[in-house]
C-alpha positions as CSV (number, residue, x, y, z in Angstrom):
1,M,-16.1,86.2,76.3
2,P,-13.9,86.6,73.2
3,E,-15.6,87.1,69.9
4,L,-14.6,85.8,66.5
5,T,-12.4,88.1,64.4
6,G,-11.0,87.9,60.9
7,R,-13.2,87.1,57.9
8,V,-16.0,85.2,59.6
9,L,-18.6,83.3,57.6
10,D,-21.7,81.4,58.7
11,R,-24.6,79.9,56.9
12,T,-26.1,83.4,56.3
13,S,-22.9,84.7,54.6
14,P,-22.4,85.0,50.8
15,G,-19.9,82.4,49.7
16,W,-20.9,80.0,52.5
17,E,-21.3,76.9,50.4
18,A,-17.9,77.3,48.8
19,A,-16.3,78.1,52.2
20,R,-17.5,75.0,54.0
21,R,-16.4,72.5,51.3
22,N,-13.0,70.8,50.8
23,F,-11.0,69.5,47.8
24,R,-12.6,66.0,47.9
25,S,-16.2,66.0,46.7
26,A,-16.9,62.4,47.9
27,L,-17.6,63.4,51.6
28,D,-20.8,63.6,53.6
29,Y,-21.0,67.4,53.6
30,D,-24.4,67.3,55.3
31,A,-22.7,65.9,58.4
32,L,-19.9,68.4,58.2
33,V,-21.7,71.7,58.4
34,P,-19.7,74.0,60.7
35,A,-21.2,76.8,62.8
36,A,-18.6,79.2,61.4
37,V,-15.6,79.3,59.2
38,V,-13.0,81.9,60.3
39,F,-10.6,83.0,57.6
40,C,-7.8,84.3,59.9
41,Q,-5.8,87.4,58.9
42,G,-3.2,86.9,61.7
43,A,-2.3,84.9,64.7
44,G,-4.6,87.0,66.8
45,D,-7.6,85.8,64.8
46,V,-6.5,82.2,65.5
47,Q,-6.3,82.9,69.2
48,N,-9.7,84.5,69.3
49,A,-11.3,81.5,67.4
50,L,-9.6,79.0,69.7
51,R,-10.8,80.9,72.9
52,Y,-14.3,81.4,71.4
53,A,-14.7,77.6,70.7
54,R,-13.3,76.6,74.1
55,D,-15.5,79.0,76.0
56,R,-18.6,77.6,74.3
57,G,-17.6,74.0,74.3
58,L,-17.5,73.9,70.5
59,P,-15.3,71.5,68.5
60,L,-12.8,73.2,66.2
61,R,-10.6,72.2,63.3
62,A,-7.5,73.8,61.6
63,R,-7.6,74.1,57.8
64,S,-5.1,75.3,55.3
65,G,-5.3,73.9,51.7
66,R,-8.5,71.9,52.1
67,H,-6.8,68.7,51.0
68,S,-7.6,66.4,54.0
69,Y,-8.7,63.3,52.1
70,E,-11.2,62.4,54.8
71,G,-12.4,65.9,55.6
72,Y,-10.8,66.0,59.0
73,S,-10.3,69.8,58.6
74,L,-14.1,70.2,58.8
75,V,-16.4,69.6,61.7
76,G,-20.1,69.6,62.1
77,G,-21.5,72.3,64.5
78,G,-18.0,73.7,65.3
79,V,-15.5,76.3,64.2
80,V,-13.2,75.8,61.2
81,V,-10.1,77.9,61.7
82,D,-8.9,78.5,58.2
83,V,-5.4,79.9,57.8
84,S,-5.4,80.0,53.9
85,E,-5.3,83.8,53.8
86,L,-2.0,83.9,55.7
87,Q,0.1,83.9,52.5
88,S,3.1,86.1,53.2
89,I,6.5,85.0,51.9
90,T,9.7,86.6,53.2
91,V,13.1,85.6,52.0
92,D,16.3,86.1,54.0
93,R,19.1,85.7,51.5
94,A,21.9,86.1,54.0
95,A,20.5,83.3,56.2
96,G,19.3,81.2,53.2
97,T,15.8,80.9,54.7
98,V,12.2,81.7,53.8
99,R,9.4,82.5,56.2
100,V,6.0,81.4,54.8
101,G,2.5,82.1,56.0
102,A,0.6,78.8,56.8
103,G,-1.9,79.3,54.0
104,A,0.5,79.6,51.1
105,Y,-0.4,77.3,48.2
106,C,2.4,75.1,46.9
107,L,2.3,76.2,43.3
108,D,2.1,79.9,44.2
109,L,5.0,79.4,46.6
110,F,7.1,77.7,43.9
111,E,6.4,80.6,41.4
112,R,7.2,83.3,43.9
113,L,10.4,81.7,45.2
114,Y,11.5,81.0,41.6
115,D,11.5,84.8,41.0
116,V,14.5,84.9,43.3
117,G,16.0,81.6,42.2
118,L,15.0,79.6,45.2
119,T,12.7,76.7,46.2
120,I,11.8,74.4,49.0
121,P,10.7,70.8,48.4
122,A,6.9,70.7,48.4
123,A,4.0,68.9,46.8
124,S,3.0,69.1,43.2
125,G,-0.7,69.8,43.8
126,A,-1.5,73.4,42.9
127,S,-3.7,74.3,45.9
128,V,-2.1,72.0,48.5
129,G,-1.5,74.1,51.6
130,I,2.1,74.3,52.8
131,A,1.3,73.9,56.5
132,G,-0.6,70.7,56.2
133,L,1.9,69.3,53.8
134,T,4.9,70.1,56.0
135,L,3.3,68.8,59.2
136,G,2.6,65.4,57.6
137,G,6.1,65.1,56.0
138,G,6.0,66.4,52.5
139,F,7.1,64.7,49.3
140,G,8.0,66.6,46.2
141,V,10.0,66.4,43.0
142,T,13.1,67.9,44.6
143,S,12.9,65.8,47.7
144,R,15.5,63.2,46.7
145,L,18.0,66.1,46.4
146,Y,16.9,68.4,49.2
147,G,14.9,66.2,51.6
148,L,11.3,66.2,52.6
149,T,9.5,69.4,53.2
150,C,9.6,68.7,57.0
151,D,13.4,68.1,56.7
152,N,13.8,71.7,55.7
153,L,11.6,73.1,58.4
154,L,13.6,75.2,60.8
155,A,10.9,76.9,62.9
156,V,7.2,77.2,63.4
157,E,4.9,79.8,64.9
158,M,1.9,78.1,66.5
159,V,-1.2,78.9,68.6
160,T,-1.4,76.2,71.3
161,A,-4.3,74.9,73.2
162,D,-3.9,77.5,76.0
163,G,-4.3,80.3,73.4
164,C,-0.7,81.3,73.4
165,V,1.4,82.1,70.3
166,V,4.6,80.1,70.7
167,H,7.8,79.8,68.6
168,A,9.4,76.4,68.1
169,D,12.9,75.8,66.7
170,A,16.0,73.8,67.6
171,H,16.5,75.8,70.8
172,E,13.1,76.9,71.9
173,N,10.4,74.3,72.2
174,P,12.4,71.8,70.2
175,D,9.9,68.9,71.0
176,L,7.2,70.9,69.3
177,L,9.4,71.5,66.2
178,W,10.2,67.8,66.1
179,A,6.4,66.9,66.3
180,S,5.8,69.4,63.5
181,Q,8.2,67.5,61.2
182,G,5.9,64.8,60.2
183,G,3.5,64.4,63.2
184,G,0.5,65.4,61.2
185,G,-1.5,68.6,60.9
186,G,-4.0,69.7,63.6
187,N,-2.6,67.5,66.4
188,F,-0.6,70.0,68.6
189,G,-1.9,73.5,67.7
190,I,-2.7,75.7,64.8
191,V,0.4,76.8,62.8
192,T,0.4,80.3,61.5
193,A,3.9,80.6,60.0
194,L,6.8,78.3,59.1
195,T,10.5,79.0,58.4
196,Y,12.4,76.8,55.9
197,R,15.9,76.3,54.6
198,A,15.8,77.5,50.9
199,H,17.7,76.0,48.0
200,P,18.8,77.3,44.7
201,I,16.9,76.3,41.6
202,G,17.0,77.2,37.9
203,L,16.5,75.2,34.7
204,V,15.4,71.6,35.2
205,G,15.0,68.6,33.0
206,L,11.6,67.0,32.5
207,A,11.0,63.6,31.1
208,Q,8.0,61.5,30.4
209,L,8.2,57.9,29.1
210,S,5.2,55.8,28.3
211,W,4.7,52.0,27.7
212,T,1.8,49.8,26.8
213,W,0.3,47.5,29.4
214,D,2.0,44.3,28.1
215,A,5.3,45.8,29.4
216,F,4.0,46.0,33.0
217,V,6.2,43.4,34.7
218,P,9.6,44.3,33.1
219,V,9.0,48.1,33.4
220,V,7.8,48.1,37.0
221,D,10.5,45.6,38.0
222,A,13.2,47.7,36.4
223,W,11.9,50.9,37.9
224,Q,11.7,49.6,41.4
225,H,15.3,48.4,41.4
226,W,16.6,51.5,39.7
227,A,14.7,54.5,41.0
228,P,15.5,54.4,44.7
229,G,19.2,54.3,44.0
230,A,19.3,56.7,41.2
231,D,21.2,60.0,41.3
232,D,19.8,62.2,44.0
233,R,19.2,64.9,41.4
234,L,16.6,62.7,39.7
235,S,13.1,62.2,41.2
236,T,10.7,59.8,39.5
237,F,7.3,58.3,39.9
238,L,5.6,55.6,38.0
239,R,1.9,55.8,37.1
240,L,0.1,52.6,36.5
241,A,-3.3,53.6,35.1
242,A,-6.3,51.3,34.9
243,S,-6.8,52.6,31.3
244,G,-3.8,50.4,30.4
245,K,-1.1,53.0,30.2
246,I,2.2,53.0,32.1
247,T,3.9,56.4,32.5
248,L,7.2,57.4,34.0
249,Y,7.5,61.0,35.1
250,A,10.9,62.4,36.0
251,M,12.6,65.6,37.0
252,F,16.3,66.3,37.0
253,T,17.6,69.2,39.1
254,P,21.1,70.1,38.1
255,S,23.4,72.5,39.9
256,S,24.1,74.3,36.6
257,P,22.5,74.2,33.1
258,D,25.7,72.4,31.8
259,E,24.6,69.3,33.6
260,L,21.2,69.0,31.9
261,A,22.6,66.8,29.1
262,A,23.1,64.1,31.7
263,L,19.4,63.4,31.9
264,S,19.2,61.1,28.9
265,G,22.0,59.0,30.3
266,L,20.4,58.7,33.7
267,L,17.2,57.4,32.1
268,A,19.1,54.9,30.0
269,P,18.2,51.9,32.2
270,M,14.5,52.6,31.7
271,L,14.8,53.3,28.0
272,A,16.5,49.9,27.5
273,V,14.1,47.7,29.5
274,A,11.3,47.8,26.9
275,P,10.6,50.0,23.9
276,P,8.6,53.1,25.1
277,V,5.7,54.1,22.8
278,A,6.5,57.8,23.6
279,V,9.5,59.7,25.0
280,E,9.5,63.4,25.9
281,I,12.6,65.2,27.3
282,Q,12.8,68.9,27.7
283,A,14.6,71.6,29.7
284,V,12.3,74.2,31.3
285,P,12.4,76.8,34.2
286,Y,11.5,75.2,37.4
287,S,8.4,77.3,37.8
288,A,7.1,75.9,34.5
289,A,8.0,72.4,35.6
290,A,6.0,72.8,38.9
291,A,3.0,74.0,36.8
292,V,3.3,70.9,34.6
293,F,3.4,68.5,37.6
294,A,0.4,70.4,39.0
295,G,-1.6,70.0,35.8
296,V,-2.0,73.7,35.1
297,D,-1.0,75.9,32.2
298,P,2.4,77.4,33.1
299,V,1.7,80.6,31.2
300,N,-1.8,81.1,32.4
301,P,-2.2,81.4,36.2
302,S,-6.0,81.5,36.1
303,W,-6.1,78.6,38.5
304,M,-5.5,81.2,41.3
305,L,-8.9,82.8,40.6
306,H,-10.6,79.7,41.8
307,P,-8.0,77.6,43.6
308,H,-10.6,75.1,44.9
309,N,-12.6,74.5,41.8
310,D,-10.7,71.2,41.3
311,T,-13.0,69.2,43.5
312,Q,-12.8,65.5,42.5
313,A,-14.7,62.3,43.3
314,F,-12.0,60.0,44.5
315,K,-10.7,57.7,47.2
316,S,-7.0,57.6,47.9
317,T,-4.9,55.6,50.3
318,S,-1.3,54.6,50.6
319,A,1.4,52.2,51.8
320,V,5.1,52.0,52.0
321,A,7.3,49.4,50.2
322,F,10.6,48.8,52.0
323,A,11.9,46.4,49.4
324,P,11.2,45.7,45.7
325,F,8.1,43.7,44.9
326,P,8.9,40.0,44.2
327,A,7.6,38.5,41.0
328,G,4.4,37.3,42.7
329,A,3.6,40.7,44.0
330,L,4.1,42.3,40.5
331,A,1.7,39.8,39.1
332,L,-0.8,40.4,41.9
333,L,-0.6,44.2,41.5
334,K,-1.2,44.0,37.7
335,S,-4.2,41.7,38.2
336,Q,-5.7,44.0,40.9
337,I,-5.4,47.1,38.6
338,E,-7.1,45.2,35.8
339,L,-10.1,44.7,38.2
340,A,-10.8,48.4,38.4
341,P,-14.5,49.1,37.8
342,P,-15.4,50.9,34.6
343,S,-17.4,54.1,34.8
344,A,-21.1,53.4,34.8
345,A,-22.2,56.4,32.8
346,W,-19.5,58.7,31.5
347,Q,-15.7,59.1,31.6
348,T,-14.1,60.2,34.8
349,N,-11.7,63.2,34.9
350,Q,-8.8,60.7,35.0
351,P,-8.5,57.0,35.3
352,S,-8.0,55.1,38.5
353,M,-4.4,54.3,39.1
354,I,-1.6,53.2,41.3
355,Q,1.4,55.5,41.7
356,L,4.8,54.5,42.9
357,L,6.9,57.4,44.3
358,A,10.7,56.7,44.4
359,G,12.4,56.7,47.8
360,G,16.1,56.9,48.5
361,G,18.1,60.0,48.2
362,A,18.4,62.7,50.9
363,P,15.3,61.6,52.9
364,S,16.7,58.1,53.4
365,R,19.8,59.5,55.1
366,V,17.8,61.2,57.9
367,P,17.6,59.0,61.0
368,V,14.1,57.8,61.8
369,A,14.2,59.5,65.2
370,A,15.4,62.8,63.9
371,T,11.9,63.9,62.9
372,A,8.4,62.5,63.5
373,M,8.3,61.2,59.9
374,P,9.2,57.5,60.2
375,H,9.3,56.0,56.7
376,R,12.9,56.8,55.9
377,A,13.9,53.4,54.6
378,A,11.1,53.4,52.0
379,A,12.2,52.0,48.6
380,F,9.0,53.7,47.3
381,V,5.7,55.0,48.5
382,V,2.6,53.5,47.0
383,Q,-0.4,55.7,46.3
384,Y,-3.7,54.0,45.5
385,D,-6.2,56.2,43.7
386,A,-9.8,55.4,42.6
387,Y,-11.6,58.1,40.5
388,W,-15.2,58.2,39.4
389,T,-17.8,60.6,38.0
390,D,-21.2,59.0,38.5
391,P,-22.1,58.8,42.2
392,A,-23.3,55.3,41.5
393,D,-19.7,54.3,41.1
394,A,-18.6,55.5,44.5
395,Q,-19.0,52.4,46.6
396,R,-17.6,49.9,44.2
397,S,-14.6,52.2,43.3
398,T,-13.9,52.6,47.0
399,D,-14.2,48.9,47.6
400,W,-11.9,48.2,44.7
401,I,-9.1,50.5,45.9
402,E,-9.3,49.2,49.5
403,G,-9.1,45.7,48.1
404,V,-5.9,46.6,46.2
405,R,-4.4,48.0,49.3
406,T,-5.2,45.1,51.5
407,A,-4.2,42.5,48.9
408,M,-0.7,44.2,48.7
409,L,-0.2,44.4,52.5
410,P,2.3,41.5,52.5
411,Y,4.5,43.7,50.3
412,A,3.6,47.3,51.2
413,H,2.4,48.3,54.6
414,G,2.3,51.4,56.9
415,A,0.8,54.6,55.4
416,Y,1.6,58.2,54.7
417,V,-0.4,60.5,57.1
418,N,-1.0,63.1,54.4
419,Y,-2.9,60.4,52.4
420,V,-5.1,59.9,55.5
421,D,-7.5,57.0,55.2
422,H,-10.3,56.2,57.7
423,L,-10.3,52.5,56.6
424,I,-6.8,51.8,58.0
425,P,-7.5,50.0,61.3
426,D,-4.0,50.5,62.9
427,H,-3.7,54.0,61.6
428,L,-1.5,55.4,64.4
429,D,1.2,52.7,63.9
430,A,0.8,52.9,60.2
431,Y,1.4,56.7,60.1
432,Y,4.0,57.1,62.8
433,G,5.6,53.7,63.5
434,A,8.4,53.9,66.2
435,N,7.9,57.6,66.6
436,L,4.4,57.3,68.0
437,P,5.3,57.1,71.8
438,R,7.2,60.4,71.6
439,L,4.4,62.0,69.7
440,V,1.9,60.9,72.3
441,G,4.1,62.3,75.1
442,I,4.4,65.7,73.3
443,K,0.6,65.7,72.7
444,R,0.0,65.2,76.4
445,A,2.4,67.9,77.4
446,V,1.0,70.6,75.1
447,D,-2.7,69.6,74.8
448,A,-3.6,67.6,77.9
449,D,-7.3,68.4,77.4
450,D,-7.2,67.1,73.8
451,V,-8.6,70.3,72.4
452,F,-7.1,69.4,69.0
453,N,-8.9,66.2,68.3
454,F,-10.4,64.6,65.2
455,P,-10.8,61.1,63.9
456,Q,-7.3,59.6,63.8
457,S,-5.7,62.4,65.7
458,I,-2.8,61.7,68.1
459,P,-4.2,60.8,71.6
460,T,-2.8,61.9,74.9
461,A,-2.1,58.3,75.9
462,L,-1.1,55.2,73.8
463,P,-4.0,53.0,72.9
464,G,-4.5,50.4,75.6
465,A,-2.3,52.2,78.1
466,P,-3.6,53.2,81.5
467,P,-4.4,56.9,82.0
468,P,-1.2,58.9,83.0
């Protein structure tokens, strides 16, 4: 029988409590105590962990950045195959590509690629793992210009259910590459490396505009009609905080520093709609901009000493708006945010909020069937976020944010799989839409025994369909 290799931890190991926990603190960790956490040092360790678990009938989960909102990268009594220590980054300048270990953190990846003047579109969260992000699609502040993270994925190295290391690209195992471009993490195998198309990056323009709550309707209405059709070089999102503050965040990615002056003109429609109470516009290196969006000090990389010390009590979910909200929906959204429960005891680390992430641009020009990511026609993605500090606030905060999502379903539906939510009843259709049947077929072909299963994983047969 194969044995576990790599850096193997169990409940007797130093560091066990930290190793068995994820980013989100509001999970039932007593029900998610694994038998072992294997920090893999190479694909061979992944193979051994998979064979070990299968031979003993143990469940297993793949984990990269620990940001699964529902803790699906953990499993009670099983083996957590953690690839976060696979962090190699290799740039091929001639080919214009970069090969990345599955455990690289997004902010670290941004900083290291910026040293050679390159980037790939990826998430703003500092410790988000590149593998999970990519497999679910991947939005970022350069996505409107360069596409989603998965749109730039050229190849994957993956350990499949039979324990083999396989390569998937446009010519070899193309179905597996397609499924890896938005089909969700942990469904088809355990990814150990990914190859991307890389893009030039240099100085960028950052902007932050703020309004008071009484400007809600004109500001949100102006933004939703403007942002999806804005210049591809401009990515924006609108934060509607329950504290009563409206904030527009924007990043402008020029092809040369000479173009930076265009940012103010591009923002003119939003500057004119209602007087902002604050306006900040600056030009910074992209590595500094990435740190700002990640909420860390761009000149102090101390976050890397403890990349998972940012555990938060929150509940997040999502939906997709395919058209601007009509007047009634704007009024409903405003009233729902105003119902956010106050903290019972002390201030949370940040207020509960709704965030609108602009669509359009390069992702909208990719055909729905070209990748597994289906929400190409999105005007914007809606992220619903409830935060709290006192455990006594957990249930009412969760109930509130679920109430906002369901109230807005006539205007925003579907969901983004990287904002996984166990409360969505039709989750497979919500996450994958028209691409679900093909994903199920690929799942059946590469994992007929459903080794890679978890709540809300892709099944080997469509729900309600007879067995194949």
